[in-house]
RODO-2510 file (C-alpha; in nm, 4 decimals, decimal comma):
residues 86
     n   res          X          Y          Z
     1     m     0,0000     0,0000     0,0000
     2     t     0,1325     0,3409    -0,0869
     3     s     0,1167     0,6247     0,1553
     4     g     0,0494     0,9750     0,0423
     5     y    -0,2088     1,1811    -0,1282
     6     m    -0,3498     1,0385    -0,4514
     7     g    -0,4753     1,3689    -0,5925
     8     p    -0,7901     1,4429    -0,7871
     9     e    -0,7154     1,1857    -1,0584
    10     g    -0,6732     0,8982    -0,8115
    11     d    -0,9233     0,6557    -0,6722
    12     p    -1,1738     0,8402    -0,4464
    13     f    -1,1486     0,5746    -0,1756
    14     a    -0,7695     0,5844    -0,1820
    15     e    -0,7871     0,9636    -0,1654
    16     f    -1,0158     0,9369     0,1397
    17     l    -0,7745     0,6987     0,3106
    18     a    -0,4788     0,9223     0,2345
    19     r    -0,6573     1,2197     0,3879
    20     f    -0,7775     1,0150     0,6854
    21     f    -0,4291     0,8884     0,7595
    22     g    -0,2692     1,2286     0,7318
    23     g    -0,2043     1,2941     0,3669
    24     p    -0,1136     1,6449     0,2596
    25     r    -0,3843     1,9064     0,2788
    26     p    -0,5362     2,0327    -0,0447
    27     r    -0,3685     2,3422    -0,1827
    28     q    -0,5570     2,6666    -0,1591
    29     i    -0,5559     2,8690    -0,4777
    30     d    -0,6265     3,2403    -0,4903
    31     i    -0,8644     3,2466    -0,7868
    32     g    -0,8633     3,6247    -0,7789
    33     r    -0,5249     3,6300    -0,9452
    34     l    -0,6570     3,4044    -1,2219
    35     l    -0,9513     3,6316    -1,3071
    36     s    -0,9419     3,9136    -1,5584
    37     q    -1,0263     4,2661    -1,4449
    38     p    -1,3821     4,2493    -1,5898
    39     a    -1,4360     3,9133    -1,4176
    40     r    -1,3175     4,0571    -1,0837
    41     e    -1,5575     4,3502    -1,1267
    42     l    -1,8424     4,1100    -1,2028
    43     v    -1,7701     3,9039    -0,8903
    44     r    -1,7376     4,2236    -0,6843
    45     g    -2,0768     4,3447    -0,8101
    46     a    -2,2331     4,0059    -0,7420
    47     a    -2,0927     4,0025    -0,3881
    48     q    -2,2267     4,3519    -0,3269
    49     y    -2,5713     4,2504    -0,4565
    50     a    -2,5685     3,9381    -0,2372
    51     a    -2,4733     4,1388     0,0726
    52     e    -2,7373     4,4038     0,0036
    53     h    -2,9994     4,1299    -0,0092
    54     g    -2,8882     3,9598     0,3120
    55     s    -2,7051     3,6635     0,1644
    56     r    -2,3763     3,5501     0,3117
    57     d    -2,3128     3,3240     0,0123
    58     l    -2,2332     3,4213    -0,3435
    59     d    -2,4508     3,2160    -0,5762
    60     t    -2,5154     3,1904    -0,9493
    61     e    -2,8235     3,4084    -0,9038
    62     h    -2,6022     3,6911    -0,7807
    63     l    -2,3532     3,6441    -1,0642
    64     l    -2,6319     3,6476    -1,3223
    65     r    -2,7846     3,9590    -1,1671
    66     a    -2,4486     4,1355    -1,1768
    67     a    -2,3959     4,0265    -1,5381
    68     l    -2,7273     4,1894    -1,6323
    69     s    -2,5815     4,5274    -1,5457
    70     t    -2,2778     4,4926    -1,7738
    71     e    -2,1989     4,4674    -2,1404
    72     p    -2,1980     4,2485    -2,3406
    73     t    -2,4739     4,0696    -2,1456
    74     r    -2,7206     4,3586    -2,1750
    75     g    -2,6631     4,3895    -2,5496
    76     l    -2,6934     4,0167    -2,6061
    77     l    -3,0243     4,0023    -2,4222
    78     s    -3,1578     4,3078    -2,6045
    79     r    -3,0653     4,1636    -2,9437
    80     a    -3,2386     3,8392    -2,8457
    81     g    -3,5574     4,0358    -2,7744
    82     a    -3,5403     4,0316    -2,3948
    83     d    -3,5531     4,3335    -2,1672
    84     p    -3,2503     4,3193    -1,9338
    85     d    -3,4219     4,5621    -1,6945
    86     s    -3,7295     4,3465    -1,6329
***
């Protein structure tokens, strides 16, 4: 039996055992540095909308709502015949 962390491509049960018996902790990745400036602004707007509406979690609903206030989403919806303000 091997000891150590199997990683995401390994067998899930082996991964569980590795974690249970003290395998390395998963790495934390700062996704903020991987996002473009427009993507960071979108997430920031979504977080603000979520907080204003009493949510502690950032969900797809909040991301979609924030996207409705930016281009090209507004233009795409308008060209498709939808009203982005409704």
